[in-house]
Backbone bond lengths (Angstrom), bond angles and torsions (degrees), N, CA, C in turn:
res aa  C-N    CA-C-N  psi(-1)  N-CA   C-N-CA  omega(-1)  CA-C   N-CA-C  phi
1 X - - - 1.388 - - 1.568 109.91 -
2 X 1.303 114.88 -41.89 1.523 118.98 -179.52 1.502 107.14 -66.36
3 X 1.297 121.69 -36.25 1.439 121.10 -178.23 1.604 112.59 -66.66
4 X 1.430 110.77 -36.65 1.494 116.41 177.89 1.424 112.76 -62.73
5 X 1.466 118.93 -43.21 1.437 120.29 -179.29 1.494 107.22 -73.60
6 X 1.283 126.95 -31.23 1.396 121.55 177.20 1.511 115.45 -67.58
7 X 1.308 111.36 -35.95 1.510 118.27 176.96 1.554 112.10 -73.32
8 X 1.286 117.55 -30.86 1.470 122.15 169.37 1.468 113.23 -64.18
9 X 1.378 114.85 -40.51 1.432 116.19 -179.10 1.551 114.69 -73.52
10 X 1.257 113.87 -28.68 1.507 117.73 174.31 1.397 118.49 -76.55
11 X 1.428 113.31 -26.50 1.508 121.98 -176.61 1.662 110.98 -93.32
12 X 1.281 114.35 -10.21 1.466 116.37 -172.03 1.512 113.97 -57.60
13 X 1.280 118.49 -38.80 1.425 123.28 173.77 1.475 111.20 -53.65
14 X 1.337 117.89 -46.80 1.493 122.69 178.27 1.510 110.90 -61.33
15 X 1.223 122.84 -32.18 1.410 126.09 -173.73 1.565 106.70 -72.48
16 X 1.329 116.44 -30.56 1.503 120.31 -176.08 1.563 113.07 -80.14
17 X 1.280 113.93 -21.00 1.534 119.55 -178.34 1.533 111.04 -53.56
18 X 1.430 122.71 -49.76 1.387 119.65 -178.96 1.571 116.35 -58.57
19 X 1.339 110.47 -32.81 1.506 116.01 179.47 1.546 107.84 -66.04
20 X 1.401 114.08 -38.72 1.460 115.58 178.99 1.476 114.56 -59.49
21 X 1.340 117.05 -34.19 1.491 122.25 173.34 1.423 111.92 -60.80
22 X 1.386 116.50 -44.22 1.485 119.67 -175.57 1.514 108.61 -67.02
23 X 1.418 116.83 -47.73 1.522 116.43 -172.34 1.636 108.65 -70.25
24 X 1.293 116.79 -28.00 1.489 113.81 -177.55 1.520 108.94 -138.73
25 X 1.351 122.68 91.91 1.518 124.21 176.94 1.483 111.33 -58.73
26 X 1.261 121.74 -6.95 1.558 118.63 174.92 1.397 110.95 -59.64
27 X 1.230 119.39 -36.51 1.502 122.30 178.40 1.440 112.68 -59.36
28 X 1.355 117.29 -28.94 1.490 116.75 171.83 1.493 114.98 -89.58
29 X 1.325 115.98 9.51 1.485 125.75 -177.06 1.493 111.70 59.06
30 X 1.407 113.58 48.17 1.435 124.32 177.19 1.488 111.49 -125.39
31 X 1.289 117.47 134.97 1.544 123.60 -177.50 1.507 101.58 -112.02
32 X 1.219 129.62 89.63 1.423 127.77 178.22 1.543 118.67 -80.90
33 X 1.277 118.38 4.41 1.418 121.59 -174.30 1.571 108.23 -70.50
34 X 1.271 118.47 128.72 1.519 123.59 174.55 1.581 110.91 78.45
35 X 1.294 119.97 10.09 1.517 119.36 177.98 1.336 111.44 -99.07
36 X 1.442 113.82 147.70 1.471 119.94 175.48 1.563 109.10 -67.57
37 X 1.286 116.16 165.09 1.477 123.92 -179.18 1.542 109.51 -66.86
38 X 1.311 118.83 -33.27 1.460 123.21 -177.68 1.514 113.32 -94.25
39 X 1.283 120.39 16.70 1.398 125.94 177.16 1.534 111.31 -59.71
40 X 1.395 116.09 138.55 1.427 120.20 -179.19 1.484 111.17 -112.33
41 X 1.266 116.43 -18.34 1.488 122.67 172.61 1.462 111.90 -114.46
42 X 1.358 121.22 130.51 1.406 127.91 177.42 1.467 112.30 -108.38
43 X 1.304 120.39 133.40 1.444 117.06 175.55 1.511 113.29 -75.40
44 X 1.218 115.79 159.36 1.490 121.42 -178.39 1.558 109.33 -89.86
45 X 1.391 113.56 125.05 1.422 118.95 -178.73 1.604 110.71 -68.38
46 X 1.266 113.65 164.61 1.596 116.67 178.45 1.531 112.54 -52.12
47 X 1.278 116.67 142.28 1.394 121.72 177.45 1.460 117.33 -55.14
48 X 1.315 111.93 -40.15 1.499 121.18 179.41 1.500 111.54 -59.36
49 X 1.379 115.89 -37.18 1.460 122.25 -178.03 1.551 108.85 -73.21
50 X 1.253 118.15 -36.76 1.481 123.68 176.74 1.555 108.89 -63.09
51 X 1.378 112.38 -51.67 1.505 113.49 -176.19 1.597 111.38 -64.22
52 X 1.315 116.72 -38.81 1.346 120.18 -179.62 1.503 110.28 -62.84
53 X 1.291 119.59 -47.41 1.480 124.24 -178.40 1.623 108.12 -61.60
54 X 1.310 116.05 -44.59 1.477 116.98 -170.68 1.663 103.22 -70.15
55 X 1.285 114.03 -44.43 1.531 111.19 -175.92 1.526 113.99 -66.97
56 X 1.301 118.03 -37.64 1.454 118.97 177.11 1.573 110.38 -73.22
57 X 1.254 118.03 -33.41 1.582 115.89 178.00 1.476 110.87 -71.25
58 X 1.416 117.31 -40.27 1.449 119.09 -175.63 1.610 105.69 -72.21
59 X 1.266 120.07 -32.08 1.531 122.10 -179.03 1.556 104.66 -71.54
60 X 1.318 113.90 -41.62 1.557 116.72 179.24 1.500 112.49 -64.10
61 X 1.353 118.72 -41.22 1.483 120.81 176.01 1.421 113.22 -59.95
62 X 1.376 113.50 -45.19 1.554 117.93 -177.89 1.486 110.14 -67.79
63 X 1.345 114.79 -41.30 1.482 115.92 177.47 1.603 114.19 -64.21
64 X 1.278 111.44 -36.82 1.570 114.83 174.00 1.414 113.20 -65.83
65 X 1.349 117.83 -38.35 1.454 118.80 179.45 1.556 109.34 -69.10
66 X 1.373 117.94 -37.17 1.506 117.13 -178.40 1.533 106.45 -73.09
67 X 1.343 121.17 -32.21 1.495 120.00 177.50 1.513 111.41 -69.25
68 X 1.335 117.52 -34.63 1.423 115.19 -179.82 1.446 113.36 -80.57
69 X 1.340 118.30 -28.07 1.498 119.89 176.62 1.561 111.84 -83.90
70 X 1.361 117.75 -24.56 1.431 123.46 173.96 1.570 110.95 84.21
71 X 1.336 115.37 22.73 1.459 120.38 -177.47 1.410 114.48 -143.08
72 X 1.354 119.02 127.18 1.394 127.91 173.15 1.443 111.98 -151.26
73 X 1.292 123.36 97.66 1.390 127.69 -170.52 1.489 116.82 57.65
74 X 1.382 113.56 11.25 1.474 122.49 -177.10 1.545 106.13 159.21
75 X 1.336 110.42 161.54 1.476 116.28 179.02 1.497 112.34 -65.44
76 X 1.381 120.27 150.57 1.414 123.50 -179.81 1.563 103.62 -122.20
77 X 1.326 117.06 142.96 1.421 123.06 168.97 1.548 113.19 -75.39
78 X 1.374 115.42 172.49 1.396 118.50 -175.40 1.505 115.34 -62.89
79 X 1.234 115.62 -38.76 1.520 118.07 179.69 1.502 112.54 -64.67
80 X 1.269 117.33 -46.28 1.524 125.50 174.14 1.482 107.46 -55.30
81 X 1.293 121.71 -47.04 1.405 121.68 -178.03 1.490 114.94 -66.98
82 X 1.289 116.10 -36.30 1.563 120.57 175.72 1.558 110.44 -64.20
83 X 1.292 114.76 -47.30 1.380 122.55 177.43 1.555 112.34 -62.15
84 X 1.209 120.13 -37.65 1.500 124.63 179.86 1.475 107.52 -72.99
85 X 1.389 118.82 -36.52 1.473 121.20 179.60 1.560 110.20 -71.04
86 X 1.328 115.44 -32.16 1.515 116.45 179.06 1.612 103.05 -71.84
87 X 1.308 119.33 -44.29 1.501 118.92 179.20 1.502 112.54 -61.27
88 X 1.340 119.89 -35.15 1.395 122.83 179.98 1.566 112.73 -70.72
89 X 1.311 116.85 -39.65 1.498 120.86 174.25 1.473 110.40 -65.28
90 X 1.331 118.65 -36.82 1.433 119.04 179.37 1.534 111.52 -70.60
91 X 1.342 121.01 -30.19 1.442 125.88 171.94 1.442 109.29 -66.97
92 X 1.325 122.74 -35.67 1.393 125.30 -172.08 1.618 107.33 -72.28
93 X 1.301 114.32 -42.60 1.457 122.30 -173.69 1.624 104.49 -68.12
94 X 1.441 112.79 122.04 1.464 113.21 -172.26 1.567 120.63 -84.59
95 X 1.325 115.23 71.37 1.413 120.12 174.09 1.618 105.15 -131.79
96 X 1.276 111.28 155.33 1.491 118.91 -177.07 1.571 109.92 -65.64
97 X 1.198 119.74 -41.11 1.490 123.10 -173.86 1.474 108.50 -74.02
98 X 1.376 119.80 -41.98 1.438 120.31 175.80 1.464 112.56 -62.86
99 X 1.389 115.98 -44.32 1.423 124.97 -178.91 1.496 111.48 -57.19
100 X 1.380 117.28 -46.61 1.485 118.68 176.74 1.548 111.87 -65.87
101 X 1.339 122.40 -43.60 1.400 128.97 179.79 1.621 107.02 -59.94
102 X 1.340 116.01 -55.74 1.359 120.18 179.17 1.612 116.24 -59.19
103 X 1.290 115.60 -35.32 1.454 122.16 -179.24 1.565 107.18 -69.60
104 X 1.332 115.27 -37.62 1.478 114.88 -178.06 1.511 109.34 -74.95
105 X 1.275 123.03 -34.03 1.333 130.96 179.57 1.597 107.12 -63.32
106 X 1.381 113.44 -58.10 1.402 121.67 -178.68 1.592 110.98 -58.71
107 X 1.207 117.41 -52.03 1.519 120.68 -179.86 1.548 111.56 -64.23
108 X 1.341 116.47 -29.16 1.545 115.62 175.15 1.443 112.09 -71.28
109 X 1.381 115.22 -40.94 1.426 121.40 178.75 1.516 111.66 -65.37
110 X 1.254 114.26 -43.00 1.596 120.00 -177.93 1.582 105.16 -65.05
111 X 1.308 117.75 -46.43 1.472 118.09 -176.32 1.533 108.76 -65.76
112 X 1.232 113.30 -39.49 1.523 115.24 177.85 1.527 112.22 -63.31
113 X 1.302 115.06 -46.21 1.468 122.00 179.01 1.577 110.74 -63.01
114 X 1.314 116.84 -42.51 1.465 117.57 177.05 1.433 112.90 -62.08
115 X 1.340 113.79 -41.58 1.523 117.03 -174.87 1.519 109.58 -70.54
116 X 1.315 116.89 -39.43 1.495 118.83 -177.20 1.516 113.25 -80.78
117 X 1.402 117.99 -22.69 1.385 114.61 178.07 1.480 115.31 -70.91
118 X 1.388 115.62 146.25 1.435 118.98 -174.87 1.478 107.16 -77.59
119 X 1.341 115.47 176.51 1.446 122.84 176.80 1.566 108.66 -68.43
120 X 1.229 118.33 142.26 1.474 114.55 179.25 1.515 113.49 -64.54
121 X 1.298 118.41 146.94 1.443 124.12 -175.93 1.505 105.03 -71.07
122 X 1.300 117.51 140.83 1.525 117.92 177.06 1.471 107.34 -79.32
123 X 1.314 117.53 142.47 1.442 127.93 -179.96 1.512 106.02 -96.13
124 X 1.336 113.28 150.27 1.466 120.27 172.75 1.399 112.62 -86.02
125 X 1.253 121.77 132.82 1.452 126.86 -179.85 1.554 109.57 -109.17
126 X 1.184 115.64 135.89 1.480 120.76 -176.01 1.567 111.78 -103.41
Protein backbone atom coordinates (compact mmCIF):
# COMPACT_ATOMS: atom_id res chain seq x y z
CA UNK A 1 0.00 0.00 0.00
CA UNK A 2 2.85 2.37 0.87
CA UNK A 3 4.50 1.70 -2.49
CA UNK A 4 1.27 2.48 -4.32
CA UNK A 5 0.90 5.87 -2.61
CA UNK A 6 4.54 6.70 -3.26
CA UNK A 7 4.18 5.88 -6.96
CA UNK A 8 0.99 7.95 -7.18
CA UNK A 9 2.79 10.88 -5.56
CA UNK A 10 5.67 10.64 -8.00
CA UNK A 11 3.44 10.27 -11.08
CA UNK A 12 0.85 12.94 -10.19
CA UNK A 13 2.60 15.58 -12.27
CA UNK A 14 2.37 13.28 -15.30
CA UNK A 15 -1.36 12.87 -14.75
CA UNK A 16 -1.86 16.63 -14.97
CA UNK A 17 -0.12 17.07 -18.35
CA UNK A 18 -3.11 15.92 -20.49
CA UNK A 19 -5.31 18.46 -18.74
CA UNK A 20 -2.78 21.15 -19.61
CA UNK A 21 -3.27 20.26 -23.29
CA UNK A 22 -7.03 20.66 -22.95
CA UNK A 23 -6.89 23.98 -21.10
CA UNK A 24 -4.37 25.47 -23.49
CA UNK A 25 -4.04 24.07 -27.03
CA UNK A 26 -1.08 26.39 -27.58
CA UNK A 27 1.04 23.67 -25.98
CA UNK A 28 0.15 21.51 -28.97
CA UNK A 29 0.99 24.45 -31.26
CA UNK A 30 -2.66 24.85 -32.27
CA UNK A 31 -4.55 28.15 -32.43
CA UNK A 32 -8.24 27.14 -32.42
CA UNK A 33 -9.65 30.67 -32.24
CA UNK A 34 -12.15 31.40 -35.00
CA UNK A 35 -12.03 27.94 -36.55
CA UNK A 36 -14.93 25.72 -37.48
CA UNK A 37 -15.39 22.50 -35.52
CA UNK A 38 -14.61 20.43 -38.61
CA UNK A 39 -11.36 22.23 -39.46
CA UNK A 40 -8.53 19.96 -40.58
CA UNK A 41 -5.75 22.55 -40.70
CA UNK A 42 -4.94 24.59 -37.63
CA UNK A 43 -2.93 27.82 -37.77
CA UNK A 44 0.23 28.10 -35.70
CA UNK A 45 -0.08 30.45 -32.70
CA UNK A 46 2.56 33.15 -32.13
CA UNK A 47 5.95 31.76 -31.09
CA UNK A 48 5.99 33.97 -27.97
CA UNK A 49 2.77 32.32 -26.77
CA UNK A 50 4.21 28.85 -27.36
CA UNK A 51 7.41 29.66 -25.46
CA UNK A 52 5.49 31.25 -22.59
CA UNK A 53 3.14 28.29 -22.22
CA UNK A 54 5.94 25.74 -22.37
CA UNK A 55 8.13 27.57 -19.84
CA UNK A 56 5.32 28.11 -17.33
CA UNK A 57 4.01 24.57 -17.72
CA UNK A 58 7.41 22.93 -17.31
CA UNK A 59 8.19 25.14 -14.32
CA UNK A 60 4.80 24.28 -12.83
CA UNK A 61 5.33 20.54 -13.27
CA UNK A 62 8.81 20.72 -11.71
CA UNK A 63 7.47 22.79 -8.81
CA UNK A 64 4.57 20.37 -8.29
CA UNK A 65 6.97 17.43 -8.26
CA UNK A 66 9.16 19.24 -5.72
CA UNK A 67 6.15 20.04 -3.56
CA UNK A 68 4.92 16.45 -3.61
CA UNK A 69 8.36 15.03 -2.92
CA UNK A 70 9.20 17.66 -0.27
CA UNK A 71 12.67 18.36 -1.55
CA UNK A 72 14.29 21.08 -3.65
CA UNK A 73 17.96 21.70 -2.83
CA UNK A 74 16.98 20.79 0.71
CA UNK A 75 14.05 19.43 2.67
CA UNK A 76 10.86 21.49 2.88
CA UNK A 77 8.35 21.65 5.71
CA UNK A 78 4.63 21.12 5.16
CA UNK A 79 3.72 24.81 4.90
CA UNK A 80 6.36 25.43 2.25
CA UNK A 81 5.21 22.37 0.32
CA UNK A 82 1.58 23.52 0.32
CA UNK A 83 2.51 27.03 -0.82
CA UNK A 84 4.75 25.60 -3.54
CA UNK A 85 1.97 23.28 -4.73
CA UNK A 86 -0.45 26.23 -4.95
CA UNK A 87 2.11 28.21 -6.95
CA UNK A 88 2.71 25.23 -9.22
CA UNK A 89 -1.00 24.79 -9.93
CA UNK A 90 -1.29 28.50 -10.65
CA UNK A 91 1.55 28.19 -13.18
CA UNK A 92 -0.12 25.23 -14.87
CA UNK A 93 -3.43 27.07 -15.35
CA UNK A 94 -3.05 29.07 -18.60
CA UNK A 95 -3.85 32.69 -17.77
CA UNK A 96 -1.51 35.63 -17.48
CA UNK A 97 -2.59 36.63 -13.96
CA UNK A 98 -2.30 33.11 -12.57
CA UNK A 99 1.01 32.68 -14.37
CA UNK A 100 2.46 35.81 -12.80
CA UNK A 101 1.15 34.94 -9.32
CA UNK A 102 2.36 31.34 -9.60
CA UNK A 103 5.75 32.46 -10.91
CA UNK A 104 6.24 34.86 -8.01
CA UNK A 105 5.28 32.16 -5.50
CA UNK A 106 7.48 29.47 -7.06
CA UNK A 107 10.47 31.77 -7.51
CA UNK A 108 10.11 33.04 -3.95
CA UNK A 109 9.96 29.54 -2.48
CA UNK A 110 12.85 28.40 -4.69
CA UNK A 111 15.01 31.37 -3.65
CA UNK A 112 14.13 30.83 0.00
CA UNK A 113 14.92 27.13 -0.24
CA UNK A 114 18.21 27.69 -2.06
CA UNK A 115 19.26 30.29 0.53
CA UNK A 116 18.36 28.14 3.54
CA UNK A 117 19.71 24.87 2.13
CA UNK A 118 23.16 24.04 3.34
CA UNK A 119 26.07 23.38 1.10
CA UNK A 120 26.02 19.92 -0.41
CA UNK A 121 28.00 17.32 1.45
CA UNK A 122 31.13 16.32 -0.41
CA UNK A 123 31.18 12.73 -1.55
CA UNK A 124 34.15 10.46 -1.38
CA UNK A 125 35.58 9.34 -4.68
CA UNK A 126 37.50 6.15 -5.01
